[in-house]
N, C-alpha and C positions, 0 to 999 in steps of 0.2 A: 289597839283593836288588832288580832293576830290577821296572816294572812290566812289559813283556813277559816276566821268567822266574816271576813270578807266576802269569801267567797259562798257563805254558807247565807249570808246577806243578799246577794245575788240571784242566787238559784230561788232563794223562796221567795223573792218579792217576783221571780217572773209568777211562780207556782206556793202558797206555802200549804199545799194539800201532800207537797212530793214526800212521801217516806224519807222516814232519815236513812234507812237503806239504800233507796237509789243515790240518795246526795250526799252518801259513803262511797259509791261508785261514782259519780260525776266528778268528790274533789281528789277524789285519789286517796282516802284517809278515813280511816279505820269507824268502824259506826261509833265504836267508847265516843273517840275521838270528835266526832260529829254530833253527836245527840251534845258531850258535854261544851262545847262551842252555842251550840239550840241554848243552852241552860245558862250559859253565861251569858249571850243576849239578850232571853231574859228578863237576867237578876239587875241587872245593870241599866233595864230600859230601854236597851235599843232596840229591841221589839218593843212593843208596847200592845200591841193585838192581834191576833188575823179576821182579818174581813174579805167578805169578797167583792167583785165590783157589780153590783146591778144596773143591768135597765130598767129603771124603773118604766118609763114606756113601755116596753112588754107586760106589765102588768097592771092591774086594777085600782092601785093603791093612789088616789090623789095623793099631789102634793103641789105645793107653786116654793122654788128655790131662786134667791137674786143671791147676786153681790155688790156690798154696799161699801163706798169708796171712803170712808169715814177718817175729818181732819179732826182734830182735839186740843187739847192744852195740856201736855204732860207733869203731871203730879211733881212737885218739885220733893227730892230724893228724891225717886223712884221712876222717873222717867215716864218709858209710855208703858211698863210695865205692870202696872196698880191700875193702871188706862184699858190695860187689855182683860188682865183678872177681871175685872167686872159685869166688863162686856161678855167674853168667855161663857160665862156663869150662867148666861142666858141659857134655856133651854133649844131654843130657836137656833141660837150659832154651834153651825155645824165647824167651821174653821177663822181662824183669827190670820195674820200673818204684820207684821212690821212692813212697811214700805218706805219706800225712797220716792219721792217725785211730787206732786200735786195733794197728797193723800196721806195718810201715813199712815195707815189701819185699813186692812183688807179685810170685812168682815163675809163669811160665808153663811149663808142662812136658808132656815126650809121652815114652812108650817104647812097644815093641811089645807088653808084657801088664802088667795089673796086677803080677802080681810083681816084675816089672823098674821098674816105677812107685817099689812100696814101696820096693822094697832100696834106690832112689836117695833115698826120704827118710829112711830107717835110718840110711844107711848112709852117705852122702855128707852129704847138708844138715843134718842135727840131729847130725849130730858135730863141725861147723863150732863151731872154740872158740865164737864171736862170735854164733852163734846159739842162743837165750834158747828160746825156742820156733817152734812149727807149726802150720799149721788146712789143712786139705788137703780139697780140694771138687773131685771129678770131675765132667769134663763127662760129660753125659749123651749130649744131641741140642744142635746148633749151629740158631740160627731166624735171624741173621742176622750177620757179621763184615765189619767194614771199609763199613756201609754197603749190600750186598749182601746181599737179605733168599734164603735156601738153598731153601725149601718157598712159593711164591706158593700164598695163599688161595684158593680159583678160588669159596669157598660152598658155598651151592647151588645160584643162579641159576632155584628159580622162582619166582614169580609169587605176591607174595600176596592174602592172598583175605579178606576182607572180610567178617563179614555187613552 
C-alpha cells in the first residue's frame, strides 16, 4: 500500500462523502492520483463499501441486537474459517470475529424482534454441529461506534461556586 493510499483511507474513514477534490487538497496529491488511489483500494477490496453510521434509536425502526460468544470445535484441515463461513451466511449475522480467550467467535446479530433473535440462537446457531456453547448479551444502548459518539454529554453548564 502506498503512502497516498494510506492517507486516503484515513481521510475517508472519517468521512467517506468528501469529494475527491477535497481529499486531493488535504493530501497534497493531484486529483488524478487520488482518484487512482481510491480506484485501486476498491479493486483490491481494501474499501469494501461506503456506509453511514446510523443512530437507530432516533428512528422508528424496531430492531434487537445481540453479541453472542460462541464456543466451537474447529473443523479438520479448515480450522475456524469453515465454521465462521457457516455462521456469517445467516441473514441475522452482521459481523463475526475470531477471538482469543474463553470463547472462539464473537457474533454480532440483529433481528426485528426478540422472538426472531431467540429463534436464530436456538434453532439456527446452537444446532450447528460444530457449536459447543453460546452466551448471548443483548445491546441495550449504544454510546459510541467506530469512533462516533452517539449522544454528546452537554454537562451541567453551571459554574461551580465554592464558599
